[in-house]
FILUM-831298 format. One line per 5 residues: for each residue x, y, z of N, C-alpha, C. Coordinates in steps of 0.05 Angstrom, whole numbers. Atoms other than C-alpha are relative to their C-alpha. Layout:
BEGIN
X Y Z X Y Z X Y Z | ...
% end
This chain:
BEGIN
-26 -6 -13 -552 -438 -139 25 -7 -20 | -21 5 13 -491 -426 -180 24 -22 4 | -20 18 -12 -431 -481 -172 20 1 -15 | -24 -4 13 -361 -476 -187 21 -20 14 | -24 14 -23 -299 -520 -165 11 23 17
-6 -14 -27 -268 -460 -129 -17 36 4 | 6 -29 2 -297 -398 -103 23 18 15 | -22 -18 -8 -247 -346 -86 -15 29 12 | 11 -16 -6 -272 -295 -39 27 27 -1 | -16 -16 4 -236 -228 -57 19 6 -23
-17 -16 25 -199 -193 -123 17 10 0 | -33 -15 -5 -136 -165 -87 20 -18 -20 | -26 12 8 -69 -187 -100 6 -23 -1 | -2 32 -5 -76 -261 -86 -26 -9 -7 | 19 4 15 -143 -265 -113 3 2 -25
-6 -6 34 -124 -236 -182 22 -32 -5 | -24 21 3 -67 -287 -185 -9 -27 4 | 23 19 4 -111 -341 -162 -20 -12 -13 | 24 9 25 -162 -337 -213 16 -4 -24 | -16 -3 15 -105 -330 -260 8 -32 -1
-8 30 -4 -76 -399 -242 -10 -12 0 | 22 16 0 -135 -435 -227 -14 -4 -28 | 6 2 15 -157 -427 -293 12 -1 -36 | -14 -4 20 -103 -427 -339 -2 -31 -24 | 0 31 16 -103 -508 -357 -37 -3 -17
24 3 12 -184 -498 -374 -20 -21 19 | 16 21 -17 -203 -553 -328 -18 6 27 | 15 -17 -18 -227 -518 -274 -12 24 1 | 17 -22 -3 -282 -472 -261 -2 27 27 | 4 -23 -19 -276 -408 -222 -23 22 11
16 -36 -9 -322 -349 -183 23 13 17 | -16 -24 -16 -281 -291 -154 -32 16 5 | 19 -16 -6 -329 -252 -113 18 27 15 | -19 -26 -6 -306 -179 -99 -22 22 8 | 16 -19 -6 -339 -132 -57 2 31 -13
2 -30 10 -321 -71 -92 -3 -2 -31 | 10 5 36 -333 -47 -165 20 -7 -22 | -23 9 12 -293 -64 -224 18 25 2 | -26 -8 -8 -221 -30 -225 -3 27 -31 | 6 -22 24 -254 34 -279 11 24 15
0 -29 -15 -241 89 -228 28 13 -10 | -30 -9 21 -187 137 -276 22 3 24 | -16 -3 -26 -148 148 -215 20 -23 11 | -10 26 -2 -130 75 -200 29 2 -26 | -13 9 19 -98 74 -259 35 22 -4
-21 -24 -3 -57 144 -261 18 -7 33 | -17 12 -20 2 129 -214 0 14 31 | 6 -18 -22 -5 192 -167 -26 -1 9 | 30 -6 1 -77 181 -171 -4 -16 32 | 8 11 -38 -65 142 -96 -2 20 16
11 -26 -21 -73 210 -63 -25 2 -4 | 27 -1 1 -144 207 -88 -10 -29 11 | 18 29 -7 -166 132 -78 15 -12 29 | -2 3 -31 -129 133 -6 -28 8 17 | 13 -14 -6 -185 173 13 -33 -9 -15
29 4 19 -246 150 -35 -13 -24 5 | 10 21 -14 -295 106 -7 -10 -20 -25 | 14 18 33 -314 83 -83 19 -24 7 | -18 21 3 -257 41 -82 16 -8 26 | -23 8 -24 -226 39 -7 -19 -12 21
18 10 -15 -263 4 48 3 20 30 | -9 -22 -14 -228 64 92 -12 -7 35 | -2 10 -27 -228 30 163 12 17 17 | -23 -10 -14 -202 63 220 7 -15 22 | -7 16 -27 -165 34 274 -7 16 38
11 -11 -29 -178 32 356 27 15 6 | -19 -14 -10 -137 83 392 9 -19 17 | -22 14 -14 -82 56 433 18 21 18 | -16 -25 -13 -32 90 480 20 13 -19 | -28 -11 12 28 99 436 -9 5 -30
6 -14 26 -14 126 376 -17 28 13 | 7 -28 -15 -35 186 431 -26 -3 1 | 26 5 7 -104 153 428 -10 13 -23 | 2 -12 34 -109 171 350 -14 -23 -7 | 8 24 21 -153 130 305 12 7 -23
-22 -3 23 -104 119 253 -24 -8 -22 | 22 15 22 -142 107 181 24 -26 -10 | -4 28 12 -133 39 153 -7 4 -32 | 23 5 30 -150 43 74 12 -27 -13 | -10 24 9 -149 -18 39 -20 -3 -25
14 -2 21 -173 -32 -27 -29 -15 -5 | 31 15 15 -247 -43 -51 -4 -3 -27 | 2 -4 33 -237 -62 -123 16 -17 -9 | -6 18 20 -218 -106 -174 39 6 4 | -23 -8 -2 -141 -109 -155 5 1 29
2 -3 -32 -161 -94 -80 29 18 8 | -18 -11 -12 -99 -63 -43 20 15 -23 | -15 -13 23 -53 -61 -109 -12 21 -21 | 8 -14 14 -98 -21 -140 1 33 6 | -1 -26 -9 -90 35 -88 25 10 16
-22 -9 -17 -21 29 -60 20 15 -9 | -21 -17 1 48 61 -71 18 -15 -17 | -11 17 23 67 12 -122 32 -14 6 | -26 11 -3 131 -12 -90 0 -25 3 | -6 25 3 160 -76 -98 32 -9 14
-15 7 -20 199 -104 -44 -13 -24 11 | 11 30 -10 207 -178 -24 10 6 24 | -9 12 -25 242 -173 39 32 -9 5 | -27 9 -6 303 -209 67 -1 -29 -2 | -5 33 -5 323 -287 58 -6 -9 32
6 10 -30 325 -290 136 -31 -8 5 | 25 -8 -2 246 -268 134 -6 -25 1 | 17 22 5 227 -331 99 17 -30 14 | -12 20 -16 277 -378 135 -10 2 23 | 21 2 -32 246 -362 201 -27 -8 -3
19 12 3 182 -378 168 0 -30 2 | 0 22 2 204 -443 156 11 -18 29 | -4 11 -17 239 -453 217 -21 -3 27 | 22 -7 -21 177 -442 258 -17 -25 -12 | 18 31 4 152 -513 227 -18 2 -29
10 -5 24 129 -483 159 17 -10 -24 | -19 22 13 156 -533 115 -3 12 -29 | -13 -16 18 177 -504 50 -18 26 -16 | -4 -30 -1 168 -440 65 26 20 2 | -22 -13 4 240 -419 62 4 11 -19
3 -12 20 266 -379 15 17 -11 -21 | -3 29 21 303 -434 -25 -30 0 -14 | 22 17 11 232 -454 -26 -17 16 -23 | 19 -22 15 194 -385 -49 16 19 -21 | -21 -18 20 250 -353 -98 -13 -4 -31
8 4 25 220 -393 -153 -28 17 -6 | 24 -14 3 150 -365 -140 5 36 -8 | -3 -26 5 174 -298 -140 8 15 -35 | -13 -2 27 218 -303 -203 -26 -4 -23 | 19 9 15 155 -334 -230 -27 20 -13
28 -27 -5 105 -275 -218 14 19 -14 | -12 -16 7 152 -230 -245 7 5 -22 | -9 -2 26 169 -193 -311 19 21 9 | -15 -26 -13 230 -148 -283 13 7 -30 | -9 -19 14 248 -90 -335 25 18 14
-29 -10 -14 319 -73 -315 25 -13 8 | -11 21 -12 376 -100 -283 2 -4 20 | 0 24 -23 387 -156 -234 12 -25 -15 | -8 23 12 417 -216 -230 -24 -30 -4 | 24 15 4 367 -275 -264 3 -22 28
2 21 -20 386 -324 -203 -24 8 17 | 28 -6 -19 333 -280 -166 -20 17 -15 | 22 -18 15 294 -242 -215 -12 -14 -28 | 13 11 18 240 -267 -262 -1 23 -24 | -3 -15 27 236 -242 -337 -28 0 -12
22 13 17 178 -280 -362 -30 5 18 | 18 -6 -19 121 -262 -308 -26 18 -7 | 22 -29 1 57 -220 -308 -1 24 12 | 2 -16 -14 73 -175 -263 35 25 -16 | -27 -22 13 117 -110 -293 20 12 27
-10 -10 -18 171 -91 -241 20 17 -14 | -22 -8 5 210 -34 -266 14 27 24 | -15 -17 -18 258 27 -238 -14 21 -10 | 14 -23 -3 233 96 -222 22 12 -24 | -12 -15 20 252 139 -290 9 25 1
2 -26 1 258 203 -264 20 -2 26 | -27 4 -22 314 231 -215 -6 36 6 | 3 -33 -18 311 298 -171 23 0 22 | -21 -6 -9 367 332 -145 -4 -6 37 | -6 16 -40 347 313 -67 -2 -28 8
-10 20 5 337 250 -81 31 -13 -9 | -28 13 6 408 238 -111 18 7 27 | -19 -13 -19 432 288 -52 -2 -18 29 | 5 24 -23 392 241 0 26 -15 -10 | -14 24 7 425 179 -36 36 1 5
-24 9 -12 501 202 -23 2 16 23 | 2 -3 -21 480 229 41 5 -28 19 | 2 28 -15 465 154 57 35 -12 8 | -17 15 6 534 138 33 25 15 15 | -22 -21 -20 576 191 79 -7 -17 24
4 7 -40 544 149 143 11 -32 -5 | -11 30 -3 573 84 112 -26 -17 -15 | 27 14 22 505 57 75 6 5 -27 | -14 -5 22 527 36 9 -27 -3 -16 | 21 4 14 491 41 -50 -2 -28 -11
10 22 5 450 -16 -73 -17 -8 -23 | 9 -1 24 429 -30 -149 -24 -17 2 | 25 23 0 380 -83 -132 -2 -13 34 | 11 2 -27 348 -88 -59 -14 -29 -1 | 12 20 2 307 -147 -83 17 -26 -11
-27 21 10 376 -185 -104 9 -14 27 | -13 10 -17 426 -217 -61 -3 5 29 | 5 -12 -30 424 -171 -3 -18 23 -8 | 16 -19 -4 373 -121 13 20 27 16 | -5 -26 -13 414 -70 56 11 17 -20
-6 -24 24 434 1 16 -18 17 -4 | 17 -16 9 404 53 -14 1 5 -29 | 1 2 26 374 64 -79 -21 7 -8 | 25 -14 5 315 90 -121 -16 -27 8 | 20 22 -1 252 47 -110 0 -18 -28
5 18 17 231 -10 -148 -29 7 -3 | 36 -6 -2 154 0 -172 -8 -21 -15 | 20 27 23 97 -47 -202 -8 34 -18 | 14 -21 27 86 13 -258 9 -6 -23 | -13 2 28 94 8 -336 -15 12 -12
11 -11 24 84 46 -390 -16 34 19 | 14 -13 -20 67 99 -336 -24 -3 11 | 30 8 -17 1 67 -311 7 -25 23 | -4 19 -22 -5 28 -248 0 -28 -11 | 4 26 13 4 -47 -261 -8 -17 28
12 13 -12 -42 -73 -216 1 -32 4 | 3 37 2 -54 -151 -195 -24 -3 -19 | 23 0 17 -116 -140 -236 6 3 -22 | -13 -10 24 -81 -107 -297 19 -27 -1 | -20 16 3 -22 -166 -290 -19 -23 5
8 23 -6 -66 -224 -272 -30 -6 -16 | 30 8 5 -139 -215 -271 -13 0 -21 | 0 -9 18 -148 -180 -331 -5 -25 -19 | -5 23 19 -118 -232 -375 -21 -21 9 | 11 14 -10 -155 -280 -338 -36 -5 -11
28 -14 9 -222 -252 -351 -11 -11 -30 | -3 17 32 -217 -275 -426 -2 -24 1 | 6 25 -2 -226 -345 -403 -29 -2 10 | 34 2 -2 -299 -378 -405 -6 -13 25 | 4 15 -28 -282 -420 -342 -2 18 26
-4 -18 -19 -274 -358 -301 -25 22 5 | 18 -21 -4 -331 -315 -265 10 17 18 | -6 -20 -17 -319 -251 -234 -22 21 7 | 27 -21 -3 -376 -218 -196 10 26 20 | -7 -31 -19 -365 -144 -164 -22 10 14
11 -12 -12 -406 -106 -117 -14 -30 14 | 11 25 -10 -414 -178 -82 20 -3 24 | -5 -3 -32 -403 -170 1 -8 -27 11 | 0 30 -20 -387 -242 28 -12 3 34 | 16 -5 -22 -430 -247 86 7 -26 19
-1 18 -11 -416 -319 108 14 -18 -17 | -11 25 22 -380 -380 87 -23 -25 9 | 17 20 -4 -432 -439 80 14 -29 10 | -8 23 -7 -417 -496 118 -16 -26 4 | 15 35 -4 -438 -580 119 19 -14 22
-2 7 -24 -418 -597 189 39 14 -3 | -27 -16 -15 -339 -590 192 13 3 -40 | -14 -13 26 -331 -570 106 -15 20 -14 | 5 -30 12 -333 -509 71 -13 -4 -30 | 10 7 25 -389 -516 17 -4 23 -21
8 -23 13 -400 -446 -9 0 27 9 | -4 -32 -17 -403 -374 8 -30 11 0 | 10 -16 5 -462 -330 17 6 29 7 | -17 -32 5 -458 -255 -7 -28 13 -6 | 24 -19 2 -503 -195 -20 6 16 -18
-1 -13 27 -508 -170 -92 -9 25 4 | 5 -40 1 -501 -90 -83 -3 3 31 | 0 -16 -29 -484 -86 -8 -22 -6 26 | 12 13 -20 -521 -84 56 -32 -1 -6 | 27 0 6 -592 -71 18 2 -15 -35
2 7 17 -576 -113 -36 -12 -31 1 | 8 20 -2 -591 -182 -63 13 -22 10 | -8 15 -9 -583 -237 -19 4 -28 -22 | -4 24 12 -548 -293 -60 25 -28 7 | -18 26 -15 -502 -360 -50 21 -5 -33
-14 11 22 -452 -391 -93 18 -28 13 | -6 30 -15 -430 -467 -79 32 -3 -19 | -27 5 16 -353 -488 -91 4 -34 6 | 1 36 -4 -348 -563 -103 23 -7 8 | -21 7 -17 -281 -562 -82 18 15 20
-10 -22 -24 -252 -505 -46 -10 31 2 | 3 -26 -3 -270 -436 -20 29 5 11 | -23 -13 -2 -211 -394 -19 -4 33 14 | -4 -26 -11 -207 -335 32 24 15 -9 | -11 -23 12 -169 -274 -3 -2 20 15
9 -28 -2 -197 -216 28 16 12 15 | -23 -12 -16 -133 -193 64 -2 -5 40 | -4 2 -30 -108 -185 142 -29 7 10 | 21 -7 -14 -169 -151 163 -31 -14 -13 | 30 14 8 -234 -182 122 0 -34 0
9 34 -5 -218 -258 124 1 -7 24 | 5 10 -22 -211 -266 195 -31 20 10 | 28 -16 -9 -277 -220 204 -20 -19 -13 | 24 16 15 -316 -271 151 -1 -17 13 | 3 33 -22 -294 -333 186 -4 10 32
12 -4 -27 -315 -300 256 -33 4 -8 | 27 -5 -1 -378 -282 224 -15 -29 -5 | 8 35 8 -393 -358 195 5 -21 33 | -3 21 -24 -376 -386 269 24 -8 4 | -24 14 -10 -311 -397 265 27 28 14
-11 -19 -19 -261 -364 315 -1 -6 31 | -8 9 -24 -243 -355 386 -35 0 16 | 31 7 -17 -315 -386 428 -2 26 9 | 5 -33 -30 -315 -321 483 -5 21 -17 | 3 -23 9 -311 -268 423 -31 -13 -19
7 8 19 -362 -312 378 -25 6 20 | 21 9 -28 -410 -328 444 -14 39 -1 | 11 -31 -7 -408 -247 460 -14 16 -23 | 15 -10 27 -430 -227 392 -22 -8 -11 | 28 9 3 -488 -274 390 2 -22 -29
-4 16 24 -455 -312 337 5 -33 4 | 2 22 -1 -464 -387 334 26 -26 -5 | -31 14 6 -397 -435 345 2 -8 -17 | -1 19 15 -389 -470 292 25 -16 -3 | -35 18 1 -309 -486 295 17 18 21
-7 -18 -16 -276 -460 357 38 8 -11 | -28 10 19 -203 -442 322 10 41 16 | -9 -24 -23 -166 -387 387 11 23 -26 | -19 -16 16 -122 -358 330 -13 25 -17 | 4 -9 24 -167 -328 282 -7 27 6
1 -28 -8 -158 -247 284 21 7 16 | -21 -9 -19 -103 -251 332 30 -2 -19 | -25 -6 11 -26 -233 317 3 23 -24 | 2 -25 21 -39 -174 276 27 13 1 | -20 -14 3 24 -135 257 3 23 -20
-2 -24 25 44 -73 216 20 17 5 | -20 -22 -4 96 -24 212 -10 24 5 | 9 -17 -3 92 32 239 24 30 5 | -29 -13 7 132 96 219 -14 28 7 | -8 -23 -1 141 165 243 10 16 -21
-2 -17 25 158 223 197 17 23 9 | -14 -21 -2 215 273 198 -7 17 -24 | 11 -25 21 198 337 153 20 17 4 | -23 -30 -2 250 393 133 -12 16 -20 | 10 -30 18 237 457 99 23 2 -19
-19 0 29 276 459 32 -2 25 -10 | -14 -21 8 313 513 4 16 -6 -23 | -25 7 23 352 521 -65 -6 -19 -24 | 15 19 24 303 472 -101 -21 2 3 | 35 0 3 234 459 -124 -8 -31 12
16 28 0 192 399 -100 -21 -9 -5 | 24 0 4 138 365 -110 -21 8 2 | 16 -26 -12 99 414 -69 -20 14 -22 | 9 -20 21 98 464 -123 -4 -19 -25 | 13 12 15 97 415 -175 -35 -4 -5
35 9 -4 33 394 -160 -26 23 -1 | 22 -19 -4 -5 462 -158 2 20 -29 | 1 -24 18 -35 512 -203 2 -3 -28 | -3 9 20 -13 518 -271 16 -23 -7 | -12 18 -9 40 467 -252 -11 -26 -12
23 31 -5 -9 410 -242 -4 4 -26 | 20 13 26 -45 426 -309 25 -6 -19 | -18 10 23 23 420 -350 2 -21 6 | -10 28 -7 38 357 -314 -16 -26 -1 | 14 24 5 -24 322 -323 0 2 -35
11 1 18 -27 352 -394 40 -21 -21 | -18 14 5 44 319 -394 2 -38 -1 | -6 29 -5 29 251 -366 -22 -14 -25 | 14 8 16 -32 248 -414 15 -10 -32 | -14 -2 29 18 261 -476 20 -23 -4
-27 18 -8 79 219 -447 -1 -24 19 | 6 18 -23 54 180 -389 24 2 15 | -26 0 -22 118 212 -357 -8 28 25 | -3 -22 -22 129 266 -294 -17 -13 21 | 6 3 -37 105 271 -225 -24 -24 -7
30 8 1 35 243 -249 7 -35 2 | -8 35 4 71 170 -261 21 -2 20 | -18 3 -24 116 170 -196 -18 -6 24 | 14 13 -24 104 125 -132 4 26 25 | 7 -19 -26 87 161 -62 34 3 9
-28 2 -7 167 146 -44 13 -8 -15 | -18 -6 30 222 156 -93 28 -24 16 | -41 2 -10 293 131 -51 -14 -25 25 | 4 27 -21 288 64 -2 32 1 7 | -24 12 -17 343 49 49 -1 -12 23
-3 17 -9 357 -8 81 19 -4 28 | -25 3 -16 399 -13 153 -3 -8 25 | 13 19 -29 406 -38 224 8 20 25 | 3 -20 -21 401 -2 288 17 -8 17 | -16 12 -15 458 -41 316 21 -5 -4
-24 7 17 530 -41 293 15 -35 8 | -7 24 -7 545 -106 330 -18 -20 -7 | 24 22 15 481 -143 312 1 -5 -34 | 1 -4 26 478 -116 240 -28 -16 -12 | 14 15 8 413 -145 231 -21 3 -18
21 -16 20 377 -102 180 -29 2 9 | 19 -3 -12 325 -82 221 -17 25 6 | 22 -33 0 302 -7 204 1 -1 -31 | 3 -13 35 280 22 134 -5 31 4 | 6 -26 6 277 89 109 -11 3 -27
10 -16 26 237 127 58 8 14 -3 | -1 -27 1 250 189 27 -11 7 -22 | 14 -6 23 216 235 -18 -11 28 -2 | 5 -22 5 217 305 -44 -27 19 5 | 20 -13 -2 159 325 -17 -12 6 35
19 -4 -33 113 335 55 -25 8 -10 | 29 -1 6 44 333 73 -13 11 28 | 14 -18 -16 -3 374 106 -7 -18 34 | 7 14 -33 -29 321 163 17 -22 0 | -26 15 -11 31 278 164 -4 -32 -18
-2 17 13 0 222 113 -3 10 -31 | -4 -3 32 7 220 33 -27 5 -12 | 22 -7 9 -57 254 14 -6 34 -3 | 11 -28 6 -52 324 15 34 18 1 | -29 -9 5 17 368 -3 4 22 15
-14 -28 -14 51 423 38 -3 25 -26 | -3 -20 25 42 489 4 25 18 4 | -33 -5 5 122 506 11 8 -26 -2 | -16 23 7 181 461 -6 0 -15 23 | -13 9 -24 193 409 34 8 -32 -10
-17 20 4 229 336 44 -11 -9 20 | 18 24 -12 202 270 80 13 -17 5 | -13 25 -1 239 218 112 -16 -16 25 | 18 18 -17 197 162 144 18 -27 2 | -20 23 -11 236 105 184 -18 -20 21
13 21 -23 211 44 218 13 -22 4 | -15 22 -8 227 -15 250 -13 -27 -17 | 9 13 21 226 -74 196 -16 -25 20 | 9 23 -10 207 -130 244 -8 2 30 | 8 -7 -20 164 -111 298 -10 -20 19
2 25 -22 146 -157 358 -36 6 14 | 23 0 -16 81 -121 383 -26 -11 -22 | 21 18 23 19 -158 358 -33 11 14 | 26 -13 -6 -52 -132 356 -22 -21 0 | 18 24 15 -119 -165 332 -18 21 -15
35 -10 13 -185 -159 288 -17 -15 10 | 24 14 -7 -248 -179 310 -22 21 -12 | 25 -13 10 -321 -170 285 0 14 20 | 13 -30 -18 -354 -108 316 -24 -16 12 | 29 15 -7 -424 -150 313 -1 -18 -22
9 20 18 -455 -202 277 -10 18 -29 | 4 -24 34 -470 -146 216 26 -5 -14 | -25 -4 18 -420 -165 165 3 21 -20 | 8 -30 15 -440 -98 135 19 24 22 | -20 -13 -26 -402 -73 204 31 1 1
-29 -2 -4 -331 -48 199 12 -15 26 | -9 15 -14 -286 -98 241 15 18 16 | -12 -14 -26 -255 -82 307 33 -6 -10 | -27 12 12 -177 -70 282 21 18 26 | -17 -7 -31 -129 -57 347 34 -5 -9
-26 10 5 -54 -60 323 22 0 23 | -10 7 -24 -28 -47 390 36 11 -7 | -34 -10 6 41 -11 359 15 16 21 | -21 -5 -26 100 -2 404 -5 -14 28 | 6 -3 -34 68 -30 459 20 -25 9
-18 17 -19 131 -84 465 29 24 4 | -27 -15 -2 202 -43 492 12 -1 -19 | -17 6 22 237 -73 439 0 10 -18 | 2 -6 27 205 -49 384 4 38 8 | -7 -26 0 209 25 416 21 14 4
-22 -10 -3 281 22 427 8 -4 -32 | 0 1 34 287 1 354 -2 26 -11 | 18 -24 19 244 54 327 17 30 10 | -12 -23 -6 282 110 371 28 -1 -12 | -21 0 21 346 90 336 -1 4 -24
10 -5 24 319 90 272 -9 32 1 | 7 -23 -4 291 159 290 22 22 -2 | -31 -13 5 360 189 307 18 -4 -31 | -16 9 24 387 154 243 -14 23 -17 | 12 -11 17 334 187 205 10 32 -3
-3 -28 -1 354 258 226 15 10 -2 | -22 1 10 415 246 214 16 -2 -27 | 1 11 26 408 224 143 -11 26 -15 | 14 -16 14 368 289 132 21 22 4 | -16 -28 -6 427 335 167 33 -8 -16
-24 7 9 484 300 120 10 26 -21 | -13 -21 22 534 350 71 -9 -1 -22 | 18 -11 26 502 336 13 -21 16 -2 | 24 -14 -9 439 354 36 0 29 11 | 2 -12 -19 462 411 72 -7 23 -21
6 -24 9 451 465 15 -33 5 -12 | 31 1 1 377 445 9 -14 0 24 | 12 3 -21 363 435 80 -4 23 18 | 7 -22 -12 330 497 111 -1 -4 27 | 2 3 -30 313 474 179 -27 -22 3
20 25 -12 270 413 216 -24 10 0 | 23 -12 -6 200 432 209 -14 -16 21 | 7 14 -23 179 365 248 16 -21 -1 | 20 -10 -27 173 345 303 27 30 7 | -3 -22 -9 234 405 306 22 0 11
-20 6 -22 297 417 341 6 -3 26 | -4 -10 -33 281 430 408 -8 -38 3 | 19 42 -10 248 339 405 34 -6 1 | -24 11 -5 320 307 433 -5 -23 12 | 5 23 -23 300 262 493 -4 -21 -20
17 25 8 280 192 480 -35 6 7 | 28 -4 -1 215 213 510 -14 17 -13 | 10 -17 21 210 273 461 -10 -13 -20 | -3 6 17 226 236 407 -28 -27 -3 | 26 21 -7 168 178 427 -32 17 -3
22 -18 -2 123 230 439 -9 13 -26 | -1 -5 28 132 251 369 -18 -16 -19 | 10 32 23 118 176 346 -28 -4 8 | 26 3 -8 57 182 384 -20 19 -14 | 16 -20 8 31 246 360 -10 -6 -34
8 2 35 41 235 278 7 -25 -11 | -4 27 12 63 163 266 -16 -8 -5 | 26 10 14 24 124 216 0 -22 -9 | -7 27 15 13 57 188 20 6 -23 | -10 -1 20 51 39 130 -18 -14 -18
27 13 16 -12 2 104 18 -33 -4 | -12 18 2 29 -65 112 -12 -25 31 | 5 9 -24 -15 -104 163 -9 -38 -14 | -20 31 3 -7 -188 166 -5 -10 28 | -5 10 -17 -14 -242 205 -21 -14 18
25 2 -22 -91 -252 236 -8 -24 -5 | 11 25 10 -98 -320 201 27 -14 3 | -18 1 -3 -29 -342 227 9 -28 -18 | 7 29 11 2 -402 179 28 -11 32 | -17 14 -26 41 -449 240 -11 -31 0
6 23 -15 50 -520 263 -22 -5 24 | 14 4 -26 -1 -557 311 9 9 23 | -5 -7 -22 42 -540 359 -2 30 11 | 3 -26 -5 24 -465 348 -28 -3 12 | 29 -6 1 -41 -452 391 -17 16 -13
8 -25 20 -53 -392 346 2 -5 -22 | 2 6 30 -44 -420 279 -29 -7 -4 | 20 -2 10 -103 -414 238 -2 -22 -32 | -15 23 29 -71 -454 172 22 -12 5 | -27 18 -2 -25 -501 166 26 6 -24
-20 -10 13 33 -501 124 -7 -3 -36 | 16 8 31 -15 -520 55 -27 18 6 | 23 -22 -9 -54 -461 82 -34 -5 -6 | 30 16 -4 -114 -504 94 -9 9 30 | 16 -17 -31 -162 -473 155 0 -29 20
-3 28 -14 -145 -523 216 -28 -8 11 | 23 6 -5 -203 -566 231 -30 -2 -22 | 26 0 16 -250 -549 165 15 -11 -18 | 0 4 26 -248 -583 100 -9 15 -16 | 4 -14 26 -243 -554 31 -5 31 4
-6 -32 -15 -230 -480 67 35 10 1 | -25 -17 0 -160 -437 51 3 26 9 | -8 -27 4 -139 -372 72 29 9 -11 | -18 -10 14 -91 -344 17 0 33 -6 | -5 -38 -1 -67 -268 38 18 6 16
-13 -5 -19 -26 -232 78 1 -3 33 | 17 12 -30 -67 -256 144 17 -21 6 | -14 27 -8 -21 -318 139 28 -5 8 | -30 2 3 46 -300 142 6 -1 34 | -2 11 -27 72 -320 209 18 19 13
-15 -25 -6 121 -262 218 -1 19 -16 | 3 -17 20 126 -197 192 28 2 -20 | -34 3 25 177 -187 131 10 34 1 | -15 -28 12 226 -128 117 -8 8 -22 | 8 -8 33 189 -102 64 -30 8 5
32 2 12 121 -80 35 -10 -27 -7 | 10 27 5 75 -134 27 -7 -11 -23 | 17 10 22 44 -135 -35 24 -24 -20 | -15 17 17 105 -173 -75 -9 -34 12 | 4 28 -12 100 -229 -24 -26 -19 8
25 3 -2 30 -232 -21 -13 -15 -32 | 3 14 31 30 -252 -104 14 -22 7 | -14 36 -6 83 -307 -82 -15 -16 11 | 17 18 -9 40 -336 -37 -17 -15 -8 | 22 19 15 -12 -339 -86 7 -22 -25
-12 25 16 32 -370 -136 2 -29 14 | -7 27 -12 54 -419 -89 -24 -20 7 | 26 8 -2 -16 -432 -62 -12 -18 -23 | 18 18 18 -45 -450 -126 16 -20 -12 | -6 22 5 6 -499 -142 -16 -20 25
14 27 -21 -16 -538 -73 -30 -3 -9 | 34 5 -2 -94 -525 -90 5 -15 -28 | 2 21 27 -81 -560 -157 15 -21 -6 | -18 23 0 -33 -614 -125 26 -2 -20 | -26 7 31 29 -595 -176 25 -2 23
-27 2 -11 100 -607 -152 12 30 -1 | -9 -28 -8 128 -542 -126 31 -1 -21 | -30 6 18 196 -525 -170 17 -5 20 | -14 6 -21 256 -540 -146 20 18 15 | -10 -20 -19 286 -496 -93 25 4 -7
-20 -7 7 345 -457 -100 16 7 14 | -20 9 -19 408 -474 -68 16 31 -14 | -17 -29 5 442 -406 -57 25 -1 20 | -18 4 -8 514 -398 -38 -10 23 32 | 13 -12 -23 508 -380 40 8 31 8
% end
């Protein structure tokens, strides 16, 4: 049996960072198990290739969520990356950290060392910011290249101007001192190619002799010796592959993500005793919170037909698409070098509270089925809106004792009345944003949900009918103090009650961030790498109130 100091399950954003940091001084051996293939798929590296990888089983787990009341009984797709780089190899490239109060809230829940002043040095360490930004907040020497969108469109410019007419200011850096405002998005694209975590962190580390990366290695169980994790069982080549084992001399680190990490724990006999017994899995360690506290951002979209301007819809068809492909091959520029969302807007639903609780995204494009994989045949533009910090909680559960069967994913979107009320305010503001004076000459008519939809009940019905995930699941192995009965890991990300086992991915987040999650997952892995190596954390950054 092969033996390493550390065994990491998952080569996504967290796993890639951990592999890099744990091997950089050459003193430790590390093995990374990745269920998917190498990141050779050409559409991974073309930024607009997300439209293909989002539905491609070659690099995507392609999970389905369970039906629920507020999705109108629909099974919403839950794509997750299954390749080197994980979801950072198929996502929308957006770099968005969140607000100070998000992380301060983590610390206030009893998670020592996770306040904004504590985590900011790790954001800076990971980042190579190309562009403007206050160096108090931004990093210049890290692995992850973060750039500004270098492409402009009259619809985006008009949308931004329209936001200012409603009192929403321009904000040149939503990852700086404050988040609120509107701007073109920042993204993890460099030289016209995707800057995945694999490209930024894992590939450089793979040149080191003390790192072993095994692809097509589907983890099936954590090996336990009493209450200590000692290795991982996996199949090399999926269900019908070769059963294999790898031993961890120091630690097993789960970095499989919000869906796969709790599933693997449950398959290994770690989790809610009632669930494990129901599935016929021997209980090795009862831990009630494994798979609980799942949250995600849920976004309905407003779509308007466009006049007096061409949109990405037309640019992506026929001979124009051929021209754009040739342009990208020659210059790495054009629509193939774009993110799915071009403009980000952060605001609040309540003028009295002003708690920055809603987010809007804009793109000069529209989609046939309401999700970003098939463009409409006519010119359109889309505004998505969502509540930044939802309270509705769902769960992730192994469906059976079979490690190759997809988990049960129930997000319970909008189950909390408060979430529905904030979302309604966000939807009404999204409609106002499309109807501003600067957009007037481009705005033909509202295509979805349509002008007849006006009441609260009608708007919520539209959210039920076409709302989707924004691909930000978190919380299913929540970090928390011993007083939290559903905490799965402590503030060192160590699994409660099991030695030699940590979880390092979005599943450990105690509460939802006001952000896309990839930037913060990378930060979490940076911080975890210091904890694992016993290194002192960087000095906290003390900022003026």
